[in-house]
C-alpha positions as CSV (number, residue, x, y, z in Angstrom):
1,M,0.0,0.0,0.0
2,P,1.4,3.5,-0.9
3,R,2.2,5.7,2.1
4,H,1.0,9.3,2.3
5,P,3.7,12.0,1.9
6,Y,3.1,13.8,5.2
7,E,5.5,13.7,8.2
8,P,4.9,15.3,11.6
9,V,6.1,18.9,11.8
10,D,9.2,19.8,13.7
11,C,8.1,22.1,16.5
12,S,11.7,23.1,17.3
13,Q,11.5,25.4,14.3
14,L,8.6,27.4,15.7
15,R,9.2,31.1,16.4
16,T,8.3,32.1,19.9
17,F,8.3,35.4,21.8
18,S,8.1,36.6,25.4
19,V,4.7,36.8,27.1
20,A,5.7,40.4,27.9
21,R,4.9,41.2,24.2
22,R,1.4,39.7,24.3
23,S,-1.8,41.7,24.9
24,H,-4.4,40.2,27.2
25,K,-8.2,40.1,27.0
26,V,-8.6,39.5,30.7
27,S,-6.6,40.8,33.6
28,Q,-6.7,40.7,37.4
29,D,-8.5,44.0,37.7
30,Q,-11.5,42.6,35.8
31,L,-12.1,39.5,38.0
32,A,-15.2,39.0,40.1
33,G,-15.2,40.4,43.6
34,L,-16.4,38.5,46.6
35,P,-19.1,40.6,48.4
36,L,-19.6,39.8,52.0
37,R,-22.8,38.5,53.5
38,G,-25.4,41.2,53.7
39,A,-23.8,43.2,50.9
40,S,-25.8,46.0,49.3
41,A,-27.2,45.8,45.8
42,A,-24.6,48.4,44.7
43,E,-21.8,46.2,46.2
44,L,-23.1,43.1,44.5
45,L,-23.3,44.9,41.1
46,A,-19.8,46.2,41.6
47,S,-18.5,42.7,42.2
48,L,-19.5,41.4,38.8
49,P,-16.5,40.6,36.5
50,E,-15.7,43.4,34.0
51,V,-16.0,41.0,31.0
52,L,-18.5,40.0,28.3
53,G,-22.2,40.3,29.6
54,A,-21.4,42.1,32.8
55,A,-19.3,44.7,30.9
56,E,-22.1,45.1,28.4
57,L,-24.7,45.5,31.2
58,R,-22.5,48.2,32.8
59,A,-22.1,50.0,29.5
60,V,-25.9,50.1,29.1
61,V,-26.4,51.3,32.7
62,R,-23.9,54.1,32.2
63,A,-25.6,55.2,29.0
64,I,-29.0,55.3,30.7
65,V,-27.7,57.2,33.7
66,E,-25.9,59.7,31.4
67,A,-29.1,60.1,29.2
68,V,-31.3,60.8,32.2
69,R,-28.9,63.3,33.6
70,G,-28.5,64.9,30.2
71,E,-32.3,65.0,29.8
72,R,-32.2,62.7,26.8
73,P,-35.0,60.1,26.2
74,V,-34.7,56.5,27.4
75,V,-37.0,54.2,25.4
76,F,-38.0,50.7,26.4
77,A,-39.3,48.6,23.5
78,M,-40.8,45.4,24.7
79,G,-42.3,42.1,23.6
80,A,-44.9,40.3,25.7
81,H,-42.4,38.1,27.5
82,V,-41.5,41.1,29.7
83,V,-45.0,41.0,31.2
84,K,-45.3,37.2,31.2
85,V,-42.3,36.7,33.3
86,G,-43.4,39.2,35.9
87,C,-41.2,42.2,35.1
88,A,-44.0,44.8,34.6
89,P,-43.5,46.3,38.1
90,L,-39.9,47.1,37.3
91,I,-40.8,48.9,34.1
92,I,-43.6,50.8,35.9
93,D,-41.3,51.9,38.7
94,L,-38.8,53.3,36.1
95,I,-41.6,55.2,34.4
96,E,-42.7,56.7,37.7
97,R,-39.1,57.6,38.6
98,G,-38.8,59.5,35.3
99,V,-36.1,57.2,33.8
100,I,-38.2,55.9,30.9
101,A,-39.4,58.6,28.5
102,A,-41.4,56.3,26.2
103,V,-42.6,52.8,26.0
104,V,-43.1,50.8,22.8
105,G,-44.7,47.4,22.6
106,N,-46.1,44.8,20.1
107,G,-49.7,43.7,20.1
108,A,-49.1,40.8,22.4
109,L,-47.6,43.1,25.1
110,A,-50.7,45.2,25.0
111,I,-52.9,42.1,25.4
112,H,-51.0,40.7,28.4
113,D,-50.7,44.2,29.9
114,Y,-54.5,44.6,29.7
115,E,-55.2,41.2,31.2
116,M,-52.9,41.7,34.1
117,A,-54.7,45.0,34.8
118,A,-58.2,43.6,34.4
119,L,-57.7,40.1,35.9
120,G,-54.4,40.1,37.8
121,A,-53.4,37.1,35.7
122,T,-52.6,36.3,32.0
123,S,-51.3,33.7,29.6
124,E,-52.8,30.4,28.7
125,E,-51.4,26.9,28.0
126,V,-51.3,27.1,24.2
127,A,-50.4,23.5,23.7
128,E,-53.7,22.5,25.3
129,T,-56.1,25.1,24.1
130,I,-54.9,25.0,20.4
131,R,-56.2,21.4,20.2
132,D,-59.8,22.2,20.8
133,G,-60.0,25.6,19.1
134,S,-60.3,27.6,22.3
135,F,-56.9,29.2,22.1
136,G,-57.3,33.0,22.3
137,M,-61.1,32.9,22.3
138,V,-61.5,35.1,25.4
139,R,-64.5,37.3,25.0
140,E,-63.5,40.1,27.5
141,T,-60.1,40.6,25.9
142,M,-61.6,40.7,22.4
143,E,-64.2,43.2,23.4
144,F,-61.7,45.4,25.2
145,F,-59.4,45.7,22.2
146,A,-62.3,46.3,19.8
147,A,-63.4,49.2,22.1
148,A,-59.8,50.5,22.2
149,S,-59.6,50.6,18.4
150,D,-63.0,52.3,18.3
151,L,-61.7,54.9,20.8
152,A,-58.5,55.4,18.8
153,C,-60.6,56.0,15.7
154,R,-63.0,58.4,17.4
155,D,-60.3,60.6,19.0
156,A,-57.5,60.1,16.5
157,L,-55.3,58.3,19.0
158,G,-52.5,55.8,18.7
159,L,-53.4,52.3,19.9
160,G,-51.1,52.5,22.9
161,E,-52.7,55.7,24.2
162,A,-56.2,54.3,23.5
163,V,-55.5,51.2,25.6
164,G,-54.1,53.4,28.4
165,R,-57.1,55.7,28.4
166,L,-59.6,52.9,28.3
167,L,-57.9,51.2,31.3
168,A,-58.2,54.5,33.2
169,E,-61.8,55.1,32.2
170,R,-62.9,51.6,33.2
171,D,-61.0,51.8,36.5
172,V,-59.9,48.1,36.2
173,P,-59.1,46.5,39.6
174,H,-55.3,45.9,39.0
175,R,-54.5,49.0,37.0
176,E,-51.3,49.4,39.0
177,L,-49.9,46.4,37.1
178,S,-50.3,47.9,33.7
179,I,-47.3,49.4,31.8
180,L,-49.6,51.2,29.4
181,A,-51.7,52.7,32.2
182,A,-48.5,53.9,33.9
183,A,-47.4,55.6,30.7
184,Q,-50.8,57.3,30.4
185,R,-50.5,58.6,34.0
186,A,-47.0,59.9,33.4
187,G,-47.9,61.5,30.2
188,I,-45.3,59.8,28.1
189,P,-45.7,58.2,24.7
190,A,-47.0,54.6,24.7
191,C,-46.9,53.0,21.2
192,V,-48.3,49.7,20.2
193,H,-47.2,48.2,16.8
194,V,-49.5,45.5,15.5
195,A,-48.9,43.0,12.7
196,M,-52.3,42.0,11.5
197,G,-53.1,38.3,12.2
198,T,-50.4,37.8,14.8
199,D,-52.6,38.6,17.9
200,T,-55.4,36.6,19.4
201,V,-57.8,39.6,19.3
202,H,-57.6,39.7,15.5
203,M,-59.7,36.6,15.5
204,A,-62.6,38.5,17.2
205,P,-65.7,39.0,15.1
206,Q,-65.7,42.7,16.0
207,A,-62.0,43.3,15.1
208,D,-61.8,46.1,12.5
209,G,-58.6,46.0,10.5
210,A,-58.9,49.5,9.2
211,R,-59.3,51.0,12.7
212,I,-56.5,48.8,14.2
213,G,-54.2,49.6,11.3
214,A,-54.9,53.4,11.5
215,A,-54.2,53.4,15.2
216,T,-51.0,51.5,15.0
217,L,-49.8,53.7,12.0
218,R,-50.3,56.7,14.2
219,D,-48.1,55.0,16.8
220,F,-45.4,54.4,14.2
221,K,-45.4,58.1,13.3
222,L,-45.2,58.9,17.0
223,V,-42.2,56.5,17.4
224,C,-40.5,58.2,14.5
225,S,-40.8,61.5,16.4
226,V,-39.4,59.9,19.6
227,V,-36.5,58.3,17.7
228,G,-35.7,61.6,16.1
229,D,-35.1,63.0,19.6
230,L,-32.5,60.4,20.6
231,G,-29.6,62.4,19.4
232,A,-27.3,64.5,21.7
233,A,-28.7,67.9,22.8
234,E,-25.3,69.4,22.3
235,P,-22.1,68.3,20.5
236,G,-20.3,65.7,22.6
237,G,-23.1,65.3,25.0
238,P,-25.0,62.1,25.8
239,G,-27.6,60.8,23.4
240,G,-30.7,58.9,24.1
241,V,-31.0,55.1,24.6
242,W,-33.2,52.6,22.9
243,L,-33.6,49.2,24.6
244,N,-35.1,46.2,22.8
245,L,-36.5,43.8,25.3
246,G,-37.6,40.4,23.9
247,S,-39.0,41.4,20.5
248,A,-37.3,39.2,17.9
249,V,-38.9,40.7,14.8
250,I,-41.6,43.4,14.9
251,L,-40.0,46.0,17.1
252,P,-36.5,45.7,15.6
253,E,-38.1,46.3,12.2
254,V,-40.1,49.2,13.5
255,F,-37.0,50.8,15.0
256,L,-34.9,50.5,11.8
257,K,-37.6,52.2,9.8
258,A,-38.0,54.9,12.4
259,V,-34.3,55.6,12.4
260,S,-34.4,56.0,8.6
261,V,-37.4,58.4,8.9
262,A,-35.7,60.4,11.6
263,R,-32.4,60.7,9.7
264,N,-34.2,61.6,6.5
265,L,-35.8,64.5,8.3
266,G,-32.5,65.7,9.6
267,A,-31.9,64.0,13.0
268,D,-28.3,63.5,14.1
269,L,-28.3,60.1,15.8
270,D,-24.5,59.6,16.1
271,R,-24.7,59.7,19.9
272,L,-27.5,57.2,20.1
273,T,-27.0,54.1,22.3
274,T,-28.9,50.9,21.7
275,A,-29.1,47.6,23.5
276,N,-30.8,44.2,23.0
277,F,-31.8,42.2,26.1
278,D,-33.0,38.6,25.4
279,M,-32.3,35.0,26.4
280,L,-31.3,34.1,22.8
281,R,-29.4,35.9,20.0
282,H,-31.7,36.7,17.1
283,Y,-30.7,38.1,13.7
284,R,-33.0,41.2,13.6
285,P,-32.4,42.6,17.0
286,R,-28.6,42.2,16.5
287,V,-28.5,43.9,13.1
288,N,-31.4,46.3,13.3
289,V,-30.9,47.5,16.8
290,V,-27.3,46.8,17.9
291,L,-25.3,47.1,14.7
292,R,-26.9,49.0,11.8
293,P,-28.3,52.2,13.4
294,T,-25.3,53.0,15.7
295,A,-21.8,54.3,15.7
296,A,-19.1,51.7,16.6
297,G,-19.2,50.8,20.3
298,R,-22.6,52.3,20.9
299,G,-24.7,49.1,20.4
300,H,-24.8,46.5,23.1
301,E,-26.2,43.0,23.6
302,V,-26.9,41.3,26.9
303,I,-28.0,37.7,26.7
304,G,-30.0,36.2,29.6
305,H,-33.4,35.8,31.1
306,H,-35.5,38.9,31.6
307,E,-36.5,37.9,35.1
308,I,-32.9,38.0,36.1
309,L,-31.5,40.8,33.9
310,L,-34.2,43.4,34.3
311,P,-34.1,43.5,38.2
312,L,-30.3,43.9,37.9
313,L,-30.7,46.7,35.3
314,R,-33.2,48.6,37.3
315,Q,-31.2,48.4,40.5
316,A,-28.0,49.4,38.7
317,V,-29.7,52.4,37.1
318,I,-31.1,53.5,40.5
319,E,-27.8,53.2,42.2
320,G,-26.1,55.0,39.3
321,L,-28.5,57.9,39.5
322,A,-28.1,58.1,43.2
323,G,-24.3,58.2,43.0
């Protein structure tokens, strides 16, 4: 049998150099600290290693703190998962503290937000209800969103504001759990972006596509105005911050188009900071939020569960603003 022509390489011929010439990605000053028992939240946060996700989280916190101090908007754009994993009180608290200047959601966020306010509970076991055709067929939720789209049409409102107003008018029993109601009380923009056919309330016999579409288009135009204000107020100053929380498709697409509209109308967004928080890396949040709209180093990605990351983010921001 013929033998192959290869022989083991002679490693004695390798060119080596002193470690003193090598740059290092991790050094001792970046290592995790060991907070003592009973440590404060600030001490715990300070003990996180200054690498990868922890470094990205700190960068986002710094950007938010600088934006708030510089009176630049901080926008939270959220999918329904934020509500479904119990994080609405964190968002509401940041609204009430004046940290969040606008909230943006998809249709599912609005549905779960309403149900938490009206019922104190939300979300069904889809794997069970899809088998008998009962998935999404909740009368009260369908009726509420039909009424919200009617209100939006009557008063020329965006869908987010219409939901917030209707929650206030009906004095629902758990209104303190609603992000959209909190935005309404605070007088900040609350925008809901619907893709027709993606939400359970679109199956309702009283759903009116023209009214829903008109209301969500008003919200898109409002978001374009908000995004146009995310630049620095003065040269070299801080810009605003856009956080995408758990929306893999709809809100990253909305944001990219809003950035294009804002820049087309003359907005300077070079100081804009963006971040994506989610438990998985997805294509659209990464390219449409983190990479394409921002200058180098101003887009961040923090991967993890919202129910862990958002309490850390809120506490870090509060500590940063108090410092």
